[in-house]
C-alpha positions as CSV (number, residue, x, y, z in Angstrom):
1,D,16.7,8.8,11.6
2,A,14.1,10.6,13.7
3,M,11.4,10.2,11.1
4,I,11.8,6.4,11.0
5,A,11.8,6.2,14.8
6,R,8.5,8.1,14.8
7,W,7.0,5.8,12.2
8,K,8.1,2.8,14.2
9,R,6.5,4.2,17.4
10,E,3.2,4.8,15.5
11,R,3.2,1.3,13.9
12,P,5.2,-1.2,16.1
13,N,6.5,-4.1,14.1
14,G,5.1,-2.5,10.9
15,V,7.6,-0.3,9.1
16,Y,9.1,-1.9,6.0
17,V,11.4,-0.9,3.2
18,T,11.4,-2.0,-0.4
19,T,14.2,-1.1,-2.8
20,F,13.8,-1.5,-6.5
21,G,17.0,0.1,-7.5
22,E,19.4,2.9,-6.6
23,G,17.3,5.9,-5.6
24,D,14.0,3.9,-5.9
25,V,13.4,3.2,-2.3
26,Y,10.0,3.0,-0.5
27,V,9.3,3.0,3.2
28,F,5.8,1.8,3.9
29,T,3.5,0.4,6.6
30,Y,0.6,-2.1,6.6
31,L,-3.0,-1.2,6.1
32,K,-5.2,-1.2,9.2
33,Y,-8.7,-2.8,9.2
34,H,-10.6,0.5,9.5
35,E,-8.6,1.9,6.6
36,W,-9.3,-1.1,4.4
37,K,-13.0,-1.0,5.3
38,S,-13.2,2.7,4.5
39,L,-11.4,2.2,1.1
40,M,-13.7,-0.7,0.3
41,E,-16.8,1.3,1.1
42,S,-15.7,4.3,-1.0
43,T,-14.7,2.2,-4.0
44,S,-17.7,-0.1,-3.9
45,K,-19.9,2.8,-5.0
46,I,-17.7,3.3,-8.1
47,A,-17.4,-0.4,-8.8
48,A,-21.1,-0.6,-9.6
49,H,-20.5,1.7,-12.5
50,D,-16.9,1.1,-13.5
51,P,-15.0,-1.8,-11.9
52,A,-11.7,-0.8,-13.6
53,V,-11.8,2.7,-12.1
54,A,-12.7,1.3,-8.7
55,E,-9.7,-1.0,-8.8
56,E,-7.4,1.9,-9.7
57,K,-8.9,4.1,-6.9
58,L,-8.4,1.2,-4.5
59,R,-4.7,0.9,-5.4
60,E,-4.2,4.6,-5.2
61,G,-5.9,4.8,-1.8
62,V,-3.8,1.9,-0.4
63,L,-0.5,3.5,-1.6
64,K,-1.5,7.0,-0.3
65,L,-2.3,5.6,3.2
66,C,0.7,3.3,3.5
67,I,3.7,4.7,1.6
68,L,5.6,6.8,4.2
69,H,8.5,7.7,2.0
70,P,8.7,9.3,-0.5
71,N,5.8,11.6,0.2
72,I,3.3,10.6,-2.6
73,T,0.5,12.8,-1.4
74,S,2.1,16.3,-1.7
75,A,1.1,18.3,-4.7
76,D,4.5,18.3,-6.4
77,K,6.1,15.1,-5.3
78,G,2.9,13.1,-5.4
79,L,2.2,14.1,-9.0
80,A,5.8,13.1,-9.9
81,F,5.3,9.7,-8.3
82,W,2.1,8.9,-10.2
83,Y,3.5,10.0,-13.6
84,N,7.2,9.2,-13.4
85,S,7.3,5.8,-11.6
86,R,8.4,2.8,-13.6
87,A,5.4,0.8,-14.8
88,G,5.6,-1.9,-12.2
89,V,6.2,0.2,-9.1
90,I,2.5,0.9,-8.3
91,S,1.3,-2.6,-8.7
92,S,4.3,-4.1,-7.0
93,M,4.0,-1.8,-4.0
94,Y,0.2,-2.4,-3.8
95,E,0.8,-6.2,-3.7
96,T,3.6,-5.8,-1.1
97,I,1.4,-3.7,1.1
98,M,-1.5,-6.1,0.8
99,L,0.8,-9.0,1.9
100,H,2.1,-7.1,4.9
101,S,-1.5,-6.2,5.8
102,Y,-2.4,-9.9,5.7
103,I,-4.9,-9.5,2.9
104,L,-4.1,-12.8,1.3
105,D,-5.7,-15.1,-1.3
106,S,-6.8,-18.5,-0.1
107,R,-3.7,-20.3,-1.4
108,A,-1.5,-18.0,0.7
109,V,-3.6,-18.5,3.8
110,L,-3.5,-22.3,3.4
111,S,0.3,-22.2,3.0
112,I,0.8,-20.5,6.4
113,S,-1.9,-22.6,8.2
114,R,-1.1,-25.8,10.0
115,E,-3.2,-28.4,11.7
116,L,-2.5,-28.9,15.4
């Protein structure tokens, strides 16, 4: 497909697919450092007043930047995604994107590190 080829040119070694079930397929990419930094800066201001809202905004921002298909940023399809997705899709896709962006907890980093 031409769209997938374009995404792969834009993000070499960085276009993935996750399938939760029939018709529930997500094509996504990793988060770049400057994108992560920008999200962290914008949500840190909110976190001082309401940490739960900041976490929700962070998740939404990551998904909006990284999910390539379906289009979750358009007015009609995006709204349908946020309201009609199964309960675990948003958190599962967030965690998956974070892993592919190498934003790992210390245990995960230790598991992939070896002494030379």
